[in-house]
Every structure is written in structure tokens, then in C-alpha cells.
C-alpha positions as a printed NumPy array, in Angstrom:
array([[  0.137,  -0.028,  -0.047],
       [  1.573,   3.753,  -0.544],
       [  2.447,   5.481,   2.054],
       [ -0.209,   8.001,   3.257],
       [ -0.111,  11.758,   3.211],
       [ -0.086,  11.39 ,   7.337],
       [  2.782,   8.892,   7.329],
       [  5.024,  11.551,   5.268],
       [  3.943,  14.163,   7.632],
       [  5.323,  11.988,  10.465],
       [  8.489,  10.966,   8.922],
       [  8.902,  14.694,   7.814],
       [  8.245,  15.71 ,  11.535],
       [ 10.919,  13.162,  12.505],
       [ 13.468,  14.616,  10.721],
       [ 12.62 ,  17.996,  11.623],
       [ 12.722,  16.9  ,  15.181],
       [ 16.376,  15.085,  14.798],
       [ 18.038,  16.334,  11.66 ],
       [ 18.994,  20.081,  12.628],
       [ 20.133,  19.665,  16.261],
       [ 23.167,  18.47 ,  17.279],
       [ 22.952,  14.94 ,  18.771],
       [ 22.979,  15.204,  22.567],
       [ 21.206,  11.824,  23.155],
       [ 23.229,   8.912,  22.437],
       [ 20.204,   6.408,  22.262],
       [ 18.653,   8.541,  19.191],
       [ 22.427,   8.989,  17.598],
       [ 22.204,   5.264,  17.256],
       [ 18.892,   5.243,  16.224],
       [ 19.605,   7.495,  13.227],
       [ 21.316,   4.658,  11.081],
       [ 18.307,   2.156,  11.402],
       [ 15.837,   5.163,  10.811],
       [ 18.053,   5.652,   7.488],
       [ 17.68 ,   2.205,   6.28 ],
       [ 13.6  ,   2.257,   7.009],
       [ 13.479,   5.429,   4.819],
       [ 15.625,   3.578,   2.366],
       [ 13.798,   0.448,   2.335],
       [ 10.45 ,   2.36 ,   2.029],
       [ 11.94 ,   4.381,  -0.89 ],
       [ 12.752,   1.045,  -2.447],
       [  9.03 ,  -0.26 ,  -2.058],
       [  7.115,   2.653,  -3.397],
       [  9.788,   4.89 ,  -5.354],
       [  7.192,   7.104,  -6.89 ],
       [  5.853,   8.5  ,  -3.567],
       [  9.1  ,   9.012,  -1.729],
       [ 10.453,  10.785,  -4.403],
       [  8.292,  13.878,  -3.27 ],
       [ 10.098,  13.292,   0.519],
       [ 13.503,  13.765,  -0.931],
       [ 12.355,  16.856,  -2.253],
       [ 10.548,  18.166,   0.822],
       [ 13.927,  17.307,   3.06 ],
       [ 15.934,  19.384,   0.667],
       [ 13.303,  22.62 ,   0.611],
       [ 12.847,  22.507,   4.466],
       [ 16.017,  24.384,   5.139],
       [ 16.331,  22.911,   8.417],
       [ 17.217,  19.461,   7.964],
       [ 21.094,  18.547,   6.401],
       [ 20.914,  17.351,   2.645],
       [ 22.416,  14.045,   3.541],
       [ 19.202,  12.943,   5.249],
       [ 17.572,  12.851,   1.849],
       [ 20.087,  10.139,   0.523],
       [ 18.349,   7.031,   1.77 ],
       [ 15.646,   7.807,  -0.814],
       [ 18.068,   8.024,  -3.5  ],
       [ 19.739,   5.027,  -2.581],
       [ 16.409,   3.402,  -2.272],
       [ 15.335,   4.229,  -5.746],
       [ 19.082,   2.679,  -6.95 ],
       [ 17.736,  -0.157,  -4.887],
       [ 14.091,  -0.484,  -6.751],
       [ 15.771,  -0.042, -10.31 ],
       [ 18.437,  -2.313,  -9.394],
       [ 16.127,  -4.933,  -8.262],
       [ 13.724,  -4.52 , -11.089],
       [ 16.246,  -4.889, -13.422],
       [ 17.402,  -8.238, -12.132],
       [ 20.547,  -6.998, -11.08 ],
       [ 20.068,  -7.389,  -7.39 ],
       [ 18.177,  -9.322,  -4.631],
       [ 15.628,  -7.79 ,  -2.815],
       [ 16.999,  -5.304,  -0.222],
       [ 14.802,  -6.416,   2.63 ],
       [ 11.841,  -8.237,   3.864],
       [  9.414,  -6.332,   3.05 ],
       [ 10.57 ,  -5.823,  -0.673],
       [  7.804,  -7.952,  -1.443],
       [  5.23 ,  -5.261,  -1.822],
       [  7.18 ,  -3.649,  -4.504],
       [  4.98 ,  -1.369,  -6.491],
       [  5.936,  -0.871, -10.199],
       [  7.337,   2.306, -11.137],
       [  8.206,   3.526, -14.368],
       [ 12.009,   2.369, -14.968],
       [ 13.146,   5.195, -17.341],
       [ 11.603,   7.783, -15.324],
       [ 13.247,   6.514, -12.279],
       [ 16.616,   6.208, -14.259],
       [ 16.162,  10.262, -15.406],
       [ 15.508,  10.964, -11.963],
       [ 18.868,   9.402, -10.584],
       [ 20.655,  11.356, -13.063],
       [ 19.021,  14.766, -12.456],
       [ 19.578,  14.344,  -8.656],
       [ 23.041,  13.581,  -9.33 ],
       [ 23.386,  17.17 , -11.534],
       [ 21.616,  19.036,  -9.405],
       [ 23.049,  17.854,  -5.719],
       [ 26.475,  17.999,  -5.171],
       [ 26.429,  16.269,  -1.68 ],
       [ 25.043,  12.943,  -3.161],
       [ 28.899,  12.889,  -4.688],
       [ 30.406,  12.762,  -1.125],
       [ 29.972,   8.975,  -1.071],
       [ 31.076,   7.508,  -4.54 ],
       [ 30.301,   3.923,  -3.96 ],
       [ 26.479,   5.188,  -3.842],
       [ 27.005,   6.871,  -7.171],
       [ 28.66 ,   4.198,  -8.669],
       [ 25.795,   1.76 ,  -7.668],
       [ 23.211,   4.337,  -9.242],
       [ 25.289,   4.358, -12.528],
       [ 24.752,   0.852, -12.252],
       [ 21.   ,   1.3  , -12.329],
       [ 20.931,   3.606, -14.548],
       [ 22.884,   1.678, -17.234],
       [ 19.902,  -0.72 , -17.41 ],
       [ 17.375,   1.755, -18.643],
       [ 19.126,   4.348, -20.391],
       [ 16.754,   5.756, -23.368],
       [ 18.119,   8.83 , -24.812],
       [ 21.651,   9.927, -26.183],
       [ 21.749,  12.729, -23.353],
       [ 21.4  ,   9.984, -20.628],
       [ 23.861,   7.865, -22.309],
       [ 26.083,  10.969, -22.591],
       [ 25.368,  11.83 , -18.825],
       [ 26.282,   8.324, -17.678],
       [ 29.295,   7.931, -19.156],
       [ 30.565,  11.63 , -18.019],
       [ 29.85 ,  10.174, -14.437],
       [ 31.896,   6.656, -15.104],
       [ 34.785,   8.53 , -16.591],
       [ 34.83 ,  10.834, -13.089],
       [ 34.582,   7.825, -11.109],
       [ 37.033,   5.556, -13.52 ],
       [ 40.353,   6.997, -11.289],
       [ 38.801,   6.577,  -7.811],
       [ 41.321,   5.45 ,  -5.299],
       [ 38.749,   2.74 ,  -4.104],
       [ 39.686,  -0.22 ,  -4.368],
       [ 43.187,   0.476,  -3.274],
       [ 46.285,  -1.35 ,  -5.219],
       [ 46.784,  -4.647,  -3.481],
       [ 50.427,  -4.789,  -1.841],
       [ 53.071,  -7.436,  -2.968],
       [ 52.278, -10.735,  -2.341],
       [ 48.79 ,  -9.619,  -0.703],
       [ 46.224, -11.294,  -1.94 ],
       [ 43.239,  -8.984,  -0.455],
       [ 39.856,  -9.964,  -0.265],
       [ 37.909, -12.135,  -2.857],
       [ 37.61 , -10.107,  -6.21 ],
       [ 34.106, -10.768,  -6.966],
       [ 33.555,  -9.313,  -3.482],
       [ 35.618,  -6.184,  -4.242],
       [ 33.852,  -6.104,  -7.428],
       [ 30.59 ,  -4.895,  -5.93 ],
       [ 31.814,  -3.13 ,  -2.91 ],
       [ 34.399,  -0.745,  -4.402],
       [ 33.648,   2.326,  -6.553],
       [ 35.684,   1.28 ,  -9.498],
       [ 34.344,  -2.367,  -9.494],
       [ 30.825,  -0.775,  -9.66 ],
       [ 31.537,   1.448, -12.155],
       [ 33.257,  -1.133, -14.324],
       [ 30.302,  -3.042, -14.146],
       [ 28.205,  -0.297, -14.963],
       [ 30.032,   0.374, -18.059],
       [ 29.529,  -3.257, -19.158],
       [ 25.657,  -2.951, -18.719],
       [ 25.515,   0.561, -20.282],
       [ 27.526,  -1.095, -23.357],
       [ 25.269,  -4.28 , -23.134],
       [ 21.939,  -1.843, -22.764],
       [ 23.161,   0.277, -25.971],
       [ 23.905,  -3.121, -28.232],
       [ 20.6  ,  -4.937, -27.247],
       [ 18.705,  -1.922, -28.628],
       [ 21.095,  -1.89 , -31.624],
       [ 22.212,   1.724, -30.897],
       [ 25.668,   2.824, -31.502],
       [ 28.27 ,   3.296, -28.482],
       [ 29.902,   6.239, -27.574],
       [ 33.617,   6.939, -29.108],
       [ 35.072,   6.598, -25.847],
       [ 33.151,   3.328, -24.45 ],
       [ 35.7  ,   0.811, -25.891],
       [ 38.394,   2.838, -24.485],
       [ 36.822,   3.023, -21.013],
       [ 36.17 ,  -0.529, -20.989],
       [ 39.663,  -1.651, -21.868],
       [ 40.942,   0.839, -19.082],
       [ 39.06 ,  -1.249, -16.355],
       [ 39.917,  -4.759, -17.904],
       [ 43.497,  -3.704, -17.362],
       [ 42.881,  -2.195, -13.928],
       [ 45.79 ,  -3.037, -11.256],
       [ 43.085,  -4.446,  -8.778],
       [ 41.558,  -7.812,  -9.853],
       [ 38.497,  -6.875,  -8.175],
       [ 37.987,  -4.113, -11.023],
       [ 38.263,  -6.556, -13.891],
       [ 36.007,  -9.212, -12.617],
       [ 32.894,  -6.358, -12.918],
       [ 33.408,  -6.986, -16.72 ],
       [ 34.56 , -10.469, -16.775],
       [ 31.053, -11.349, -15.496],
       [ 29.327, -10.245, -18.439],
       [ 31.368, -11.036, -21.243],
       [ 29.136, -14.439, -22.031],
       [ 26.007, -11.956, -22.642],
       [ 28.211,  -9.09 , -24.554],
       [ 29.751, -12.049, -26.984],
       [ 26.192, -12.295, -28.318],
       [ 26.002,  -9.035, -29.786],
       [ 29.813,  -8.103, -30.261],
       [ 32.469, -11.096, -30.193],
       [ 35.06 ,  -8.796, -31.222],
       [ 34.71 ,  -6.181, -28.351],
       [ 34.256,  -9.617, -25.937],
       [ 37.579, -10.751, -26.629],
       [ 39.232,  -7.363, -26.759],
       [ 38.232,  -7.227, -23.095],
       [ 39.037, -11.015, -22.227],
       [ 42.488, -10.989, -23.343],
       [ 43.064,  -7.397, -21.863],
       [ 41.722,  -8.519, -18.467],
       [ 43.75 , -12.008, -18.427],
       [ 47.114, -10.723, -18.942],
       [ 48.296, -12.503, -17.068],
       [ 45.431, -15.133, -16.429],
       [ 45.231, -15.031, -12.719],
       [ 43.773, -18.014, -10.627],
       [ 41.527, -15.345,  -8.728],
       [ 40.148, -14.354, -12.075],
       [ 39.574, -17.771, -13.514],
       [ 36.131, -18.234, -12.233],
       [ 34.946, -15.182, -13.588],
       [ 36.599, -15.664, -16.944],
       [ 35.819, -19.645, -17.165],
       [ 32.29 , -19.265, -18.212],
       [ 33.184, -17.095, -21.083],
       [ 35.54 , -19.415, -22.57 ],
       [ 33.143, -22.422, -22.463],
       [ 30.687, -20.51 , -24.497],
       [ 33.22 , -19.384, -26.845],
       [ 34.854, -22.703, -27.324],
       [ 32.57 , -23.854, -30.249],
       [ 33.32 , -21.131, -32.416],
       [ 36.678, -20.19 , -31.214],
       [ 38.524, -23.609, -30.64 ],
       [ 42.493, -22.27 , -31.063],
       [ 41.797, -19.022, -28.764],
       [ 40.005, -20.929, -25.99 ],
       [ 42.54 , -24.054, -26.051],
       [ 45.28 , -21.392, -25.567],
       [ 43.812, -20.578, -22.413],
       [ 42.917, -23.836, -21.097],
       [ 46.43 , -25.08 , -21.649],
       [ 47.396, -21.988, -19.565],
       [ 44.785, -23.244, -17.008],
       [ 46.551, -26.37 , -16.785],
       [ 49.818, -25.132, -16.07 ],
       [ 48.982, -22.966, -13.177],
       [ 46.733, -25.528, -11.666],
       [ 43.514, -23.635, -12.048],
       [ 40.22 , -25.276, -10.913],
       [ 37.96 , -26.447, -13.276],
       [ 34.232, -26.473, -13.08 ],
       [ 34.029, -29.831, -14.941],
       [ 30.455, -30.36 , -14.49 ],
       [ 30.136, -26.658, -16.663],
       [ 32.653, -27.608, -19.308],
       [ 31.264, -31.206, -19.719],
       [ 27.23 , -30.041, -20.359],
       [ 29.03 , -27.108, -22.537],
       [ 31.017, -29.225, -24.652],
       [ 28.408, -32.032, -25.141],
       [ 25.388, -29.715, -25.624],
       [ 27.452, -27.417, -28.476],
       [ 28.54 , -31.144, -29.96 ],
       [ 24.951, -32.187, -30.252],
       [ 23.989, -28.737, -32.018],
       [ 26.421, -29.036, -34.251],
       [ 28.462, -26.019, -33.567],
       [ 31.216, -28.224, -32.052],
       [ 33.081, -31.134, -34.116],
       [ 33.362, -34.584, -32.422],
       [ 37.306, -34.285, -32.885],
       [ 36.973, -30.749, -31.088],
       [ 34.909, -32.223, -28.261],
       [ 37.422, -35.094, -27.813],
       [ 40.583, -32.731, -27.827],
       [ 38.933, -30.184, -25.283],
       [ 38.069, -32.784, -23.053],
       [ 41.69 , -34.355, -23.576],
       [ 42.773, -30.381, -22.458],
       [ 40.872, -30.127, -19.693],
       [ 42.004, -33.435, -18.17 ],
       [ 38.716, -33.629, -15.699],
       [ 37.318, -36.941, -15.021],
       [ 33.795, -34.66 , -14.135],
       [ 33.865, -33.1  , -17.68 ],
       [ 34.261, -36.347, -19.108],
       [ 31.671, -38.164, -17.26 ],
       [ 29.264, -35.173, -17.555],
       [ 29.612, -34.975, -21.265],
       [ 29.356, -38.82 , -21.868],
       [ 26.413, -38.892, -19.699],
       [ 24.527, -35.662, -21.701],
       [ 25.727, -38.192, -24.851],
       [ 24.145, -41.104, -23.582],
       [ 20.927, -39.474, -22.524],
       [ 20.203, -38.435, -26.06 ],
       [ 21.238, -41.734, -27.566],
       [ 17.391, -42.865, -28.049],
       [ 16.575, -40.007, -30.159],
       [ 16.95 , -40.465, -33.793],
       [ 17.96 , -36.733, -34.406],
       [ 20.617, -36.777, -32.417],
       [ 21.985, -40.766, -32.562],
       [ 24.528, -40.92 , -35.057],
       [ 26.272, -37.394, -33.521],
       [ 26.095, -39.237, -30.275],
       [ 27.64 , -42.42 , -31.289],
       [ 30.758, -40.237, -33.024],
       [ 31.215, -37.923, -30.321],
       [ 31.439, -41.102, -27.915],
       [ 33.527, -42.988, -30.143],
       [ 35.969, -40.012, -30.054],
       [ 35.979, -39.225, -26.243],
       [ 36.62 , -42.818, -25.285],
       [ 40.201, -42.995, -23.848],
       [ 40.868, -39.28 , -24.239],
       [ 40.805, -38.359, -20.246],
       [ 42.632, -41.652, -19.253],
       [ 40.671, -44.483, -17.425],
       [ 39.484, -44.366, -14.063],
       [ 36.999, -46.71 , -12.352],
       [ 34.311, -44.36 , -12.564],
       [ 34.994, -43.786, -16.329],
       [ 35.061, -47.458, -16.952],
       [ 31.521, -48.056, -15.416],
       [ 30.184, -45.092, -17.566],
       [ 31.652, -46.794, -21.   ],
       [ 30.299, -50.307, -19.905],
       [ 27.025, -49.106, -19.036],
       [ 26.273, -48.675, -22.527],
       [ 26.581, -52.418, -23.162],
       [ 24.271, -52.783, -19.931],
       [ 21.63 , -50.932, -21.533],
       [ 21.871, -51.77 , -25.037],
       [ 18.981, -53.265, -26.865],
       [ 17.826, -54.478, -30.46 ],
       [ 17.581, -50.95 , -31.334],
       [ 21.078, -49.953, -30.423],
       [ 23.031, -52.731, -31.491],
       [ 25.083, -50.759, -34.123],
       [ 26.071, -48.094, -31.387],
       [ 26.881, -50.62 , -28.787],
       [ 29.23 , -52.668, -31.434],
       [ 30.719, -49.248, -32.451],
       [ 31.547, -48.372, -28.82 ],
       [ 32.625, -51.999, -28.032],
       [ 35.136, -51.847, -30.885],
       [ 36.58 , -48.222, -29.95 ],
       [ 36.614, -49.562, -26.355],
       [ 38.812, -52.52 , -27.215],
       [ 41.312, -50.239, -28.991],
       [ 41.459, -47.435, -26.638],
       [ 41.337, -49.42 , -22.759],
       [ 44.69 , -49.995, -21.306],
       [ 43.61 , -50.96 , -17.861],
       [ 43.409, -49.791, -14.398],
       [ 45.873, -49.274, -11.81 ],
       [ 43.213, -51.028,  -9.25 ],
       [ 40.809, -53.967,  -9.342],
       [ 38.155, -54.133, -11.924],
       [ 35.462, -56.325, -13.673],
       [ 34.707, -56.756, -17.353],
       [ 32.23 , -59.366, -16.669],
       [ 29.599, -56.435, -17.773],
       [ 31.445, -56.154, -21.398],
       [ 31.526, -59.765, -21.979],
       [ 27.673, -60.577, -20.975],
       [ 27.154, -57.332, -23.476],
       [ 28.798, -58.938, -26.101],
       [ 27.276, -62.357, -25.448],
       [ 23.828, -60.714, -25.555],
       [ 24.921, -58.711, -29.253],
       [ 26.224, -61.983, -30.748],
       [ 22.895, -63.494, -31.301],
       [ 21.754, -60.265, -33.449],
       [ 24.897, -59.534, -34.804],
       [ 27.205, -62.546, -34.559],
       [ 29.669, -61.377, -37.414],
       [ 30.415, -57.936, -35.698],
       [ 30.728, -59.308, -32.326],
       [ 33.649, -61.443, -33.938],
       [ 35.045, -58.74 , -35.022],
       [ 35.199, -57.528, -31.427],
       [ 36.566, -60.962, -30.115],
       [ 39.415, -61.107, -32.534],
       [ 40.589, -57.677, -31.746],
       [ 40.682, -58.938, -27.923],
       [ 42.383, -62.476, -28.829],
       [ 44.615, -60.74 , -31.381],
       [ 46.057, -58.475, -28.273],
       [ 46.173, -61.298, -25.97 ],
       [ 48.455, -63.3  , -28.364],
       [ 50.968, -60.419, -28.314],
       [ 51.758, -60.106, -24.739],
       [ 50.751, -61.2  , -21.021],
       [ 49.682, -57.364, -20.18 ],
       [ 47.165, -57.416, -22.813],
       [ 45.944, -61.071, -21.131],
       [ 45.698, -59.564, -18.017],
       [ 44.028, -56.028, -19.109],
       [ 41.055, -58.194, -20.988],
       [ 41.06 , -60.722, -18.191],
       [ 40.975, -63.524, -20.282],
       [ 41.776, -65.988, -17.537],
       [ 38.995, -64.918, -14.831],
       [ 36.218, -64.858, -17.407],
       [ 37.025, -67.838, -19.15 ],
       [ 33.728, -69.361, -19.06 ],
       [ 31.966, -66.723, -20.784],
       [ 34.423, -66.105, -23.522],
       [ 34.394, -69.73 , -24.294],
       [ 30.713, -69.409, -24.914],
       [ 30.855, -66.41 , -26.636],
       [ 33.848, -67.748, -29.354],
       [ 31.83 , -71.333, -29.6  ],
       [ 33.314, -73.492, -32.574],
       [ 34.952, -70.598, -34.198],
       [ 38.839, -70.584, -34.891],
       [ 39.126, -67.931, -32.593],
       [ 38.332, -70.384, -29.661],
       [ 41.652, -72.4  , -30.854],
       [ 43.218, -69.507, -30.566],
       [ 41.949, -68.594, -27.096],
       [ 42.564, -72.235, -25.947],
       [ 46.805, -71.648, -26.721],
       [ 46.378, -68.615, -25.162],
       [ 45.094, -70.064, -21.995],
       [ 47.757, -72.33 , -21.987],
       [ 50.417, -69.748, -21.655],
       [ 48.599, -68.363, -18.673],
       [ 48.135, -64.684, -17.626]])
């Protein structure tokens, strides 16, 4: 419910009563920050109704101008929330009254232009520029935002980190520092203009690159978190910012840079490959689940080849990434639209990330789940498996593999024979291969599988040599 005139009167009376006199009462002095927060939240709930209160405070002549600042900050909170750029600022925000966001953005800019006291808190200004960047609708508004951004670009906050000092989390610094928020506001304004197919101001690319090379990693994060979306509208500018911000590739920046590289991998394989090599050399943590889903999905959509999928997973050297990608592919095996792409991709990635018990289980699950509709797929995977599997340093069991071949032999005896021949040929060559394929442990299964073919006699000779 909008605030009543009576509420306005009471709030104004409170400020008149406490705002102009020195604080003698310590209890009242301590209460003022809480009252300011209440006013800020109320202004966020219903900015249209509290903007007049801002003007009443300034025109009263009995209250310091700074007491009007919570209204300005509340309008900023409202606009950021409405733009999806910030969580609700208080428990009561569920009752927010929708307002014209363009009007609110213009009002914030007008307040910045007309009231110098607002500039006493540069972080407050940087937050307002973030909010205004979402709704900038005229060349004049864009020009005014850019002017303010240029004014704050050289602000001392955040201070440079001392040699060897890691300081706070860059993402935290980004949202709680003047240059960090200003950098993000520049990225937001750029996105707003590109979405509307408006030209960027001549100085905007230079300003973005200035922030991208800022001495503090936290400022660069404010740009990196928006690069994935920026690349949809201007991939060249996005890459320029990424290159500038990633020289050098700092471990603390990697979590913010990684999503952009995932998104760009299918179209810019060579560029991304270089950063993945750097990430491995520096021992940076890879988000295996995200990479696995991203690469597998790109392969299914046709934007990434099966070969590049395999190479990417090999570069990542992440068991989680491999398992996630394999699972995505397996889930689409039954779909006729994706069956060929899934099969080719699975063949290509088998073995590229080495072998672990979980990877082996994932591959063998293809044989467990195979049916009459997936005979060809299972046999293709089986043939690749026989050439790629080189054992595990721990105990494992291939019985599921041999049982799978036994089921498939009734449907495709010639193809299964070719798979078996590859296994027997390897076993004939060395004791290592006999141990890998457990030709002794699964003797009964293998004998049933080979039946009366010449492969059976070859197998019997191998058995006489032992593992």
C-alpha cells in the first residue's frame, strides 16, 4: 500500500525534530542509521511516493541534505531489483509498487546533476550508475552516465594490493568498490545499447579496456562476468576485453573468465585452447560439470565437431568433465535426431581422459543398457573400447562387457566376432594384454562367446600360456 499523507507528515516531522540539532542523546544518535535504513527500504518499495519526500527534505531548510540520501539509495535499489541485477534489499520488498523504470533512471541522473552532496559517497554514485545503465533510453542519458563513469574511473577505491597480498575475494571487491561497480556499470550500459542496436559512444571501448587492465583484479571481475552476454552482440569487443583482463591469467580471475571461454569454445576453438593450456599449467580449478555440459551440448547442436570435443576434454583432463559429457551424450542416444552425433562423439572421447573406475563404469553401461534398437551403437563403442582400454591400476571387472557381447552376438554375430578377434589378437601379443582383458578370469564367458570358431582354438592356446 502506498504511504499515506499522514505517514509522510510523521516521517518529515521526525527528521525536522532530529535532523537539525546536535545529538545530545546517544540513544537517538544510534537510532539514526536504523531510521535511514527504514527510509531506504520504504523508498525501494514505493519510489514514486518517496521521491517527493526527497524534495521536501532538501527544501525544508532545517534538515541536512545528507538525510535525503536514503531516498536516492532506495530508488537505486528498486531499479537494480527491477532490472534483475540485485536481490530484494529487505524482507518487506515483496510488496514493491511497480514504477516507470526509465523515469526513475532519469530522476537519479537529475539528482546527481543537481545535488553535489550525493557525490560525497562515490560508492553510492557507482551503484546508481549501474541502475541507470539498465534503462538508459536517450543519447543525453547515455552521455551523462558516461561522463559520470569517466569521473569515477580514476577513483582510489579499491586501493592497490600490496606485493604478495591477495586481499579480498575479487567478486566481493567488484560489488563493494567504486571502480569495481563503475566498471560493471560500463559493461551494463554497453549491453543495453547493443541490445537496442544503438551505437556505442566513441569513448566507451577505451573506458572498458581501461577497466579491463585495472591494477586491481576485483575491478576486472566487473567486466568479466558480463562477457558471455556481450559476445552475443559484439564478439570482437568481448574478446578484446577478455584478452586485456587475462594478461596475466590470474587464478583469482579464472572463475569469472571460465564461463566466457566455455561459451566461446565451439566458435573459437584455437583461442580458447590457449587459455585451457595456461589453466592446466597454472593448476587452476576447472568447473568440470559446466565444461562437460557445455561441450557436449555444443557437439549435439552441430557447432562443435566430435574431434574438437575430444580434444577439449583431453585438454581439460577432468574426470568430472568427461563423465558429464558422456552422460549428456548417452541421454540422447535414443533420439533418432541425435543418435549419429552421439555415437560419433562417444567413439571420439573414449580414452582421451585416461581411465578411472568411474569412466570404465560409464563406458560399460552402454553394453548393459543396449537393446535391439542400439545394436550398431553398442558394437561401435565396443570396437573403440577394445582399442582404447589399457587397464586400471586398481581392481576392476569386465564381466558386464563380456555379458553385453554375449547378448549382442545373437543379433550381430559377425560384428561381435570382429570385436572378439581384436581382443584375442591383443592377448596373443603380450601377457599385459591378457591381464587387461582378464582372459583367464572370464574363461567360461569367453568360451561360450567364441563357440566353435577358429578364435576358440586361438584362445585355448593363450590360456595354456597363462596370464
